[in-house]
C-alpha positions in Angstrom: 2.2 171.2 70.7 -1.0 169.2 70.1 -0.8 168.0 66.5 -4.1 166.1 66.5 -3.5 164.0 63.5 -6.3 162.1 61.9 -6.6 158.3 61.5 -7.6 158.6 57.8 -5.0 157.3 55.4 -4.2 159.1 52.1 -4.6 157.3 48.8 -1.6 155.8 47.1 -1.7 158.6 44.5 -1.8 161.3 47.2 1.1 159.6 49.1 3.1 159.4 45.9 2.5 163.1 45.1 3.7 164.2 48.6 6.7 161.8 48.6 7.8 163.2 45.2 8.5 166.5 47.0 9.5 165.3 50.5 11.1 162.0 49.6 10.1 158.7 51.2 9.3 158.7 54.9 12.0 157.2 57.2 9.7 155.8 59.9 6.2 155.6 61.3 6.8 158.9 63.0 6.7 160.8 59.7 4.0 158.9 57.8 5.9 155.7 56.9 5.2 152.1 58.0 5.5 151.4 61.7 8.7 149.6 62.8 9.7 148.0 66.1 12.5 150.6 66.4 9.8 153.4 66.3 8.6 152.3 69.8 11.9 153.3 71.3 12.5 156.8 70.0 11.0 159.5 67.7 12.9 160.8 64.7 12.1 164.2 63.1 11.3 167.0 65.5 13.4 170.0 64.7 14.8 168.4 61.6 11.3 168.0 60.2 10.1 171.4 61.3 13.1 172.9 59.6 11.5 171.8 56.3 8.4 173.8 57.0 9.2 175.8 53.8 8.3 172.7 51.8 4.6 172.9 52.9 3.6 174.9 49.8 5.4 172.7 47.3 3.8 169.6 49.0 0.3 171.2 48.7 1.0 172.0 45.1 2.0 168.4 44.4 -1.3 167.0 45.7 -3.4 169.7 44.1 -1.6 169.2 40.7 -1.9 165.5 40.8 -5.4 165.0 42.1 -7.1 168.3 41.6 -7.9 169.0 45.2 -6.4 168.4 48.7 -8.3 165.9 50.9 -8.2 165.8 54.7 -6.1 162.6 54.6 -3.7 164.1 52.1 -3.3 167.2 54.3 -2.8 165.1 57.3 -0.1 163.1 55.6 1.7 166.3 54.7 1.5 167.4 58.3 2.9 164.2 59.6 5.8 164.4 57.2 6.7 168.0 58.2 5.5 167.9 61.9 3.1 170.8 61.2 -0.1 171.1 63.2 -3.0 170.3 60.9 -4.9 173.4 61.9 -1.9 175.5 60.7 -1.7 173.6 57.4 -5.4 174.0 56.9 -5.0 177.8 57.5 -2.3 177.9 54.8 -4.1 175.7 52.2 -7.4 177.7 52.6 -5.5 181.0 52.2 -4.8 180.4 48.4 -7.5 180.6 45.7 -5.9 178.0 43.5 -6.0 175.3 46.2 -9.3 173.4 46.8 -10.1 171.6 50.0 -13.3 170.2 48.6 -13.6 167.6 45.9 -13.9 169.0 42.4 -13.3 167.9 38.8 -9.7 167.6 37.6 -10.1 170.4 35.1 -10.7 174.0 36.3 -11.2 176.9 33.9 -10.2 180.3 35.2 -11.9 183.2 33.3 -10.4 186.6 33.9 -13.0 189.2 34.7 -10.6 191.9 35.8 -10.5 195.4 34.5 -8.6 194.8 31.2 -10.6 191.7 30.3 -13.9 193.3 31.4 -13.2 196.2 29.1 -12.6 193.7 26.3 -16.0 191.9 26.8 -15.4 189.1 29.3 -18.9 189.4 30.6 -20.3 187.6 27.5 -17.8 184.7 28.1 -18.9 184.6 31.8 -22.5 184.2 30.7 -21.4 181.4 28.3 -19.7 179.4 31.1 -22.5 180.0 33.5 -25.0 178.7 31.0 -22.9 175.6 30.4 -21.5 174.9 33.9 -23.6 176.9 36.3 -22.6 179.8 38.5 -18.9 180.3 39.4 -17.7 177.2 41.2 -20.2 175.1 39.2 -19.3 172.1 37.1 -20.6 169.4 34.8 -18.7 166.5 36.4 -15.7 167.0 34.2 -14.9 170.7 34.4 -15.5 173.5 36.9 -14.9 177.2 36.4 -14.1 180.3 38.5 -14.0 184.0 37.9 -10.4 185.0 38.2 -8.5 188.3 38.8 -6.0 189.3 36.2 -4.2 186.4 34.5 -1.4 188.6 33.2 -2.5 188.3 29.5 -4.0 191.8 29.2 -2.4 192.5 25.8 -4.7 189.8 24.3 -7.8 190.2 26.6 -10.2 188.6 27.3 -8.2 185.6 28.7 -9.0 182.2 30.1 -6.7 179.6 31.6 -7.5 175.9 32.0 -5.6 173.7 34.5 -6.0 170.0 34.6 -4.7 167.7 37.4 -2.8 164.6 36.5 0.6 163.1 36.0 1.7 165.5 34.6 -0.7 168.3 35.2 -1.4 170.2 32.0 -2.7 173.6 31.0 -4.1 175.6 28.1 -4.6 179.3 27.4 -7.3 181.0 25.4 -6.5 184.7 24.7 -8.2 186.4 23.2 -10.9 184.0 24.1 -14.0 183.4 22.0 -17.0 181.3 23.1 -15.7 178.4 21.0 -12.4 178.6 22.8 -14.1 178.2 26.2 -15.9 175.1 24.8 -12.5 173.6 23.9 -11.1 174.4 27.3 -14.0 172.7 29.0 -13.7 169.6 26.8 -12.3 166.2 27.3 -8.5 165.6 27.9 -6.0 163.1 26.6 -2.5 162.1 28.0 0.3 164.6 27.8 4.1 164.4 28.3 6.2 165.8 31.0 9.0 168.3 30.7 12.6 167.3 31.5 13.5 166.9 35.2 16.1 168.9 37.1 19.8 168.0 36.6 22.6 167.0 39.0 20.2 165.5 41.6 19.5 168.9 43.1 16.7 169.0 45.6 14.0 170.8 43.6 10.9 171.4 45.8 9.0 172.6 42.8 9.5 170.0 40.1 8.1 170.6 36.7 4.5 169.3 36.8 3.0 170.9 33.7 3.1 168.8 30.7 4.6 169.9 27.4 1.4 169.2 25.5 -1.5 171.5 25.7 -5.1 170.3 26.4 -6.7 168.9 23.3 -8.8 171.2 21.2 -7.2 174.3 22.6 -5.5 176.8 20.2 -1.7 176.9 20.4 -0.4 179.5 22.9 1.2 182.5 21.0 4.9 182.9 21.3 6.1 185.3 24.0 7.2 187.8 21.3 3.5 188.1 20.3 3.1 190.3 23.4 5.8 192.7 22.0 4.4 194.6 19.0 7.8 195.9 18.0 9.8 192.7 18.8 13.3 192.7 17.4 13.6 196.5 17.5 17.3 197.5 17.6 16.3 200.1 20.2 15.4 197.5 22.7 17.7 196.8 25.7 15.6 194.7 28.1 13.5 193.0 25.3 16.2 192.6 22.7 16.3 188.8 22.9 12.5 188.3 23.1 11.5 186.8 19.8 15.1 186.5 18.4 16.5 183.8 20.8 15.1 180.4 21.6 14.0 180.8 25.3 14.8 177.1 26.0 18.4 177.1 24.6 21.3 178.2 26.8 23.6 178.1 23.8 21.4 180.6 21.9 21.3 182.8 25.0 25.1 182.8 25.4 25.6 183.4 21.6 23.4 186.5 22.1 25.7 187.9 24.8 24.3 186.0 27.7 26.5 185.6 30.8 28.9 188.3 29.7 27.4 190.5 32.5 28.0 187.8 35.1 31.6 187.5 34.0 32.2 191.2 34.4 30.4 191.2 37.8 32.8 188.5 39.0 35.7 190.6 37.9 34.4 193.7 39.7 33.7 191.9 43.0 30.6 192.4 45.2 31.5 196.0 46.2 32.2 196.9 42.6 28.8 195.5 41.5 27.0 197.5 44.1 28.9 200.6 43.2 27.9 200.3 39.5 24.2 199.7 40.4 24.3 202.7 42.7 25.9 204.9 40.1 23.3 203.8 37.5 20.5 205.3 39.5 18.4 202.1 39.1 15.3 202.1 41.3 12.7 199.4 41.8 10.4 198.7 38.9 7.6 197.1 41.0 6.0 200.5 42.0 7.9 201.7 45.0 10.9 203.1 43.1 13.4 202.5 46.0 17.1 202.8 45.0 18.4 199.3 44.2 22.0 200.0 45.1 21.0 201.2 48.6 19.0 198.1 49.2 21.8 195.8 48.1 24.4 197.7 50.1 22.2 197.6 53.2 21.8 193.8 52.8 25.4 193.1 52.1 26.7 195.0 55.2 24.5 193.1 57.7 26.7 191.0 60.0 24.0 188.3 60.5 23.8 185.4 58.1 23.1 183.7 55.9 21.9 186.3 53.4 19.1 185.6 51.0 17.9 186.9 47.6 14.2 186.8 46.6 13.1 187.5 43.1 9.5 188.6 43.3 7.8 187.2 40.2 4.3 187.2 41.8 3.1 189.6 39.2 -0.5 190.0 40.2 -1.3 193.8 39.8 -4.2 194.0 37.3 -3.0 195.1 33.9 0.6 194.0 34.5 2.3 191.4 32.3 5.9 192.6 31.7 7.5 190.0 34.0 5.6 187.2 32.3 7.0 188.2 28.9 10.6 188.4 30.3 10.3 185.0 32.0 8.7 183.3 29.0 10.8 185.0 26.3 14.2 185.4 28.0 14.3 183.2 31.1 18.1 182.9 31.3 18.4 186.6 31.7 16.4 186.3 34.9 18.6 183.5 36.2 21.8 185.4 35.3 20.6 188.6 36.9 19.6 186.7 40.1 23.1 185.3 40.2 24.7 188.7 40.0 22.4 190.0 42.7 23.2 187.1 44.9 26.9 187.7 44.4 26.5 191.3 45.3 24.6 190.9 48.6 26.5 187.8 49.8 23.7 185.3 49.3 24.3 181.6 48.5 20.7 180.8 47.9 18.0 182.7 46.0 14.3 182.0 45.8 12.3 182.9 42.7 8.6 183.2 43.7 6.4 182.9 40.6 2.6 183.3 40.6 0.7 180.1 40.1 -1.1 181.4 37.0 2.1 181.4 34.9 2.6 177.7 33.9 4.6 178.4 30.7 6.9 180.8 32.5 7.4 178.2 35.2 8.4 175.6 32.7 10.9 177.9 31.0 12.5 179.0 34.2 12.8 175.5 35.5 14.5 174.5 32.2 16.8 177.5 32.6 17.8 176.7 36.2 18.5 173.0 35.2 20.7 173.9 32.2 22.5 176.6 34.2 23.4 174.0 36.9 24.6 171.5 34.2 27.0 174.1 32.8 28.4 175.3 36.1 26.5 178.6 36.0 24.7 177.8 39.2 25.9 175.6 42.0 29.0 175.3 44.4 31.5 177.0 42.0 29.9 179.4 39.6 32.1 179.8 36.5 35.0 178.5 38.5 35.1 181.6 40.7 34.6 179.9 44.0 31.3 181.7 44.4 28.5 179.3 45.4 24.9 180.3 44.5 21.8 178.3 43.6 18.1 179.1 43.0 14.9 177.4 44.2 11.7 178.2 42.4 8.5 178.5 44.5 5.0 178.8 43.2 2.3 181.0 44.5 -1.3 179.8 44.4 -3.5 182.8 43.7 -2.9 185.4 46.4 -2.2 189.0 45.2 -1.0 189.9 48.7 2.0 187.6 48.3 3.5 190.2 46.0 4.1 192.4 49.1 7.7 191.9 50.1 7.1 190.5 53.6 4.0 188.5 52.7 6.2 186.6 50.2 8.5 185.6 53.0 5.6 184.0 54.9 4.5 182.1 51.8 8.0 180.7 51.1 8.4 179.7 54.8 5.2 177.7 54.7 2.8 180.2 56.5 -0.1 182.3 55.4 1.0 185.1 53.1 0.3 187.9 55.5 2.4 191.1 55.6 4.6 191.8 58.5 5.0 195.1 60.4 8.1 197.1 59.7 10.7 197.8 61.1 12.6 195.6 61.1 13.0 195.9 57.4 13.8 192.9 55.1 17.4 194.0 54.7 17.7 193.4 58.5 15.3 190.5 59.1 13.7 189.1 56.0 13.3 185.5 54.8 13.8 183.0 57.7 14.6 186.1 59.9 17.8 186.8 57.9 19.0 189.7 55.8 17.2 189.6 52.5 17.2 191.6 49.3 13.9 191.5 47.4 13.6 192.7 43.8 11.1 192.1 41.0 11.9 190.6 37.6 12.2 193.8 35.6 14.4 195.4 38.3 16.8 192.5 38.2 17.0 192.2 34.4 18.1 195.9 34.3 21.2 194.9 36.2 22.5 193.1 33.0 22.9 196.2 30.9 24.3 198.1 33.9 27.1 195.5 34.1 27.8 195.7 30.4 27.4 199.5 29.9 28.7 200.7 33.3 26.6 202.6 35.8 27.3 206.1 34.5 26.4 205.2 30.9 23.2 203.6 32.1 22.4 206.7 34.1 22.7 208.8 30.9 19.6 207.1 29.5 16.3 208.6 30.5 16.2 211.5 32.9 18.1 212.6 36.0 15.5 211.3 38.4 14.4 208.2 36.3 17.3 206.5 34.6 17.4 203.7 32.1 14.7 202.0 30.0 11.2 201.2 31.3 8.7 198.5 30.3 5.1 199.7 30.0 2.1 197.2 29.9 -0.3 198.9 27.5 -3.8 197.4 27.2 -7.3 198.6 26.6 -8.7 200.5 23.6 -5.5 201.1 21.6 -4.9 199.5 18.2 -1.8 197.5 19.2 -1.8 196.6 22.9 1.3 195.0 24.3 4.5 195.4 26.1 6.5 198.5 25.1 10.1 199.4 26.0 10.8 203.2 26.1 13.4 205.3 27.8 12.2 207.3 30.7 11.1 210.7 29.5 8.6 209.7 26.8 5.1 211.0 27.3 1.9 209.1 27.7 0.9 210.4 24.2 4.1 209.0 22.8 3.2 205.6 24.2 -0.3 205.6 22.9 0.9 206.7 19.4 3.5 204.0 19.4 0.6 201.6 19.8 -1.1 203.0 16.7 -3.4 205.3 18.6 -7.1 204.8 19.1 -9.4 203.0 16.6 -11.2 205.3 14.2 -14.2 207.0 15.9 -12.9 206.3 19.4 -11.4 208.8 21.8 -9.6 208.4 25.1 -12.0 208.8 28.1 -9.4 208.0 30.8 -6.2 206.2 31.4 -5.5 204.1 34.5 -1.8 204.3 35.4 -0.3 201.8 37.8 -3.0 199.2 37.9 -5.8 198.8 40.5 -3.5 200.4 43.0 -2.8 203.3 40.7 -4.8 206.4 39.6 -6.8 207.7 36.7 -5.9 210.6 34.4 -8.1 212.3 31.9 -8.0 211.8 28.2 -6.8 215.4 27.8 -3.7 214.7 30.0 -1.7 212.6 27.6 1.4 214.9 27.7 2.3 213.6 31.2 5.9 212.5 31.2 6.3 208.8 31.9 8.9 209.3 34.7 8.6 208.9 38.4 9.1 212.6 39.0 6.8 213.6 36.1 4.0 211.4 37.3 4.4 212.6 40.8 4.2 216.2 39.7 1.0 215.4 37.8 -0.5 213.9 40.9 -0.4 210.3 39.7 2.0 207.4 39.8 3.7 205.0 37.3 3.3 202.0 39.7 4.3 198.8 38.1 4.1 200.2 34.5 0.4 199.6 33.8 -1.2 201.8 31.2 -4.9 200.8 30.7 -6.6 203.0 28.1 -10.4 203.3 28.4 -12.2 204.7 25.4 -15.4 206.7 25.3 -17.5 203.5 25.5 -16.1 202.3 28.8 -18.3 202.2 31.9 -16.1 203.9 34.5 -18.4 203.2 37.4 -18.4 199.5 36.6 -14.6 199.6 36.3 -14.4 201.2 39.8 -16.7 198.5 41.2 -14.4 195.8 39.8 -11.4 197.5 41.3 -13.1 197.6 44.7 -14.1 193.9 44.3 -10.5 193.0 43.6 -9.2 194.6 46.8 -12.0 193.1 48.8 -11.2 189.6 47.5 -7.4 190.0 47.8 -7.2 191.6 51.3 -5.6 189.1 53.6 -7.9 190.2 56.4 -5.1 190.7 58.9 -5.9 194.3 59.8 -9.3 195.9 60.4 -8.9 199.0 58.2 -8.3 196.9 55.1 -10.5 194.0 55.9 -13.6 196.1 56.6 -12.7 199.2 54.5 -12.4 197.3 51.2 -15.9 195.8 51.8 -17.5 199.1 52.7 -15.8 200.8 49.6 -17.3 198.2 47.3 -20.7 198.4 49.0 -20.8 202.2 48.5 -19.8 201.9 44.8 -22.4 199.2 44.2 -25.1 201.5 45.7 -24.0 204.3 43.3 -24.1 201.9 40.4 -27.6 200.9 41.3 -28.7 204.5 41.3 -28.1 205.8 44.8 -27.3 209.5 45.3 -23.6 209.9 44.7 -23.4 213.1 46.7 -24.4 211.1 49.8 -22.0 208.3 49.2 -18.8 210.3 48.3 -18.2 211.5 51.9 -18.4 208.0 53.1 -16.0 206.8 50.4 -13.6 209.5 51.5 -13.8 208.6 55.2 -13.3 204.9 54.5 -10.5 205.7 52.0 -8.6 207.8 54.5 -8.9 205.2 57.2 -7.5 202.5 54.9 -4.6 204.8 53.7 -3.6 205.9 57.2 -4.0 202.7 59.2 -3.6 199.6 57.0 -0.5 197.5 57.7 0.7 197.2 54.1 0.4 198.8 50.7 -2.7 196.9 49.7 -5.0 198.7 52.1 -3.0 201.9 51.7 -3.6 202.1 48.0 -7.0 200.4 47.7 -8.6 203.9 47.6 -6.3 205.5 45.1 -8.2 204.7 41.9 -11.6 205.6 43.4 -10.2 208.9 44.8 -8.7 209.9 41.4 -12.0 209.0 39.6 -13.9 211.3 42.0 -11.4 214.2 42.0 -9.8 214.0 38.6 -12.5 212.6 36.3 -15.4 214.4 38.1 -17.1 211.0 37.9 -19.7 211.7 40.6 -20.4 215.3 39.9 -17.0 216.8 40.7 -14.7 216.8 43.6 -15.8 218.0 47.0 -12.7 220.1 47.7 -13.8 220.9 51.2 -13.9 217.2 52.1 -11.0 216.1 49.9 -7.3 216.0 50.4 -5.2 217.6 47.7 -4.6 214.9 45.0 -0.9 215.6 44.7 -0.4 215.5 48.4 -2.3 212.2 48.6 -0.3 210.7 45.8 3.0 211.8 47.3 1.9 210.2 50.6 1.1 207.0 48.7 4.5 207.1 47.1 6.2 207.5 50.5 4.2 204.6 51.8 5.2 202.5 48.8 8.8 203.4 49.3 8.7 202.3 52.9 7.2 199.0 51.6 10.3 198.5 49.4 12.9 199.3 52.1 
């Protein structure tokens, strides 16, 4: 293996940032000072390469401290981990939040995705462009970029400022006004760091975001602000959000925390899996695969060790439910992961959180540290003899890493590219070992299952969709936010719970499931919000996104933004997705510029079918869904060409089957 290291030395600050994650180098072979003994033998080799999974945390450390990753800093990381520089460059250049070119310490990310665009982010974009130049431009102190969804859709439009330093700091403006953007682009002053991890545990993602916000920025709203009916006695999953201090383990336990784990330890792993299976719980990330079956398949694998991955890379446009849970009730996520790890026989779990959630990261790191201090994580959980711990890993701006096999590559220190299946993750997942992957909402549902029992949980909702469900409602309603309803409520019930539409406005369309979902008309609000009800109506619930577009919304512009999102977020690994997403956007841009839609629709259908049939993963397979539903359901371009179109319901069912395969 030709490593081809450079002769350029990193700065002292860059070296310190890397060493804060990897520890001090032992010899000249891994980036330390040369010693006489180094001439006789090399240390590292397989031992160093076994730490390849620390590549992403090391890249984050430099990017957080300096603001960008220089060639000498990248070379130093490669020496420490015995990673070829070409491979490390390929990884660093894969993620939108890393910069390999020098830039100001402060970067403002302005969301221009569908929810924020509907709320007027275009005016904010013009404001930043006037002050700092086009996207990527800067004034020497601050640069800015257009960003996909930041997960703050309930208070759109949103902007996030990140500033490198020791510690790195952040500020949020949502809903953002022009004056807020001026504050985010202003001068900075020193902040303070959050508490370190406890018990000397190796934490490859130490808290880097300071506790103090950037000066001039408005205080970030409490997590409960995203829940319009916070404190409702009907809540199950959200019952602690807004009523319990998210940073206090004592408050969490006083509100019933860790009672579910105690019952799980009494039941034993097989008993936990039986209860989850009896509950009928299915995945809440969009694929709706039975959770009990997934856990059972992982637990019975003879190969080891087993791993658990909590997918908190919540990047689907319009989705923010996992952010609210992680910010407002972080200990519930840690407790649920512990139960899942116990059930599938894992001793180590990884929580992969998207890089645009700095407050959720701080709250989770605090929860992990306190849980270790109290014996709720570690070598002897609650004195049961069960060993389980959690490592938190940060994404860096790649939607594709929410795909369950792409997340493995990112954690392992490779590009976040999906893998072909079979083998499925329950057989060969993270590090090639049996792995259970669940998203945050799915895992948090395990807590009431343990407390209520599987059959009692199954009695909530409907026969095919059991339990409560979180819906991310945004757009033109009076009170956008996160709503918890039992399965079986209708789309109309949800809109009315949010106060309905403002006076004089009507519902033009509703996007269900996010960018990968489908549109329904404004006269179809009686669709049941269940998996089977949505399927029968020829649509999908997806990740729980409900974006309401009123009669003033520009649907063609919305479709163009959806197409641009998939073009940007395609990993480029397979031709149908890499080329198809570009061709789809080009066609929609021609239509928006006045081209004959009748001539473009057949091309859109051909491209859409190719992506759906031949793409490796769910990104390419669903990139055509919203466009197809707009053509066939909303009659957006003069009505559906039924001779050229697949039946909508068959198409949606095929998409559901593909998503289910993704979740296996």
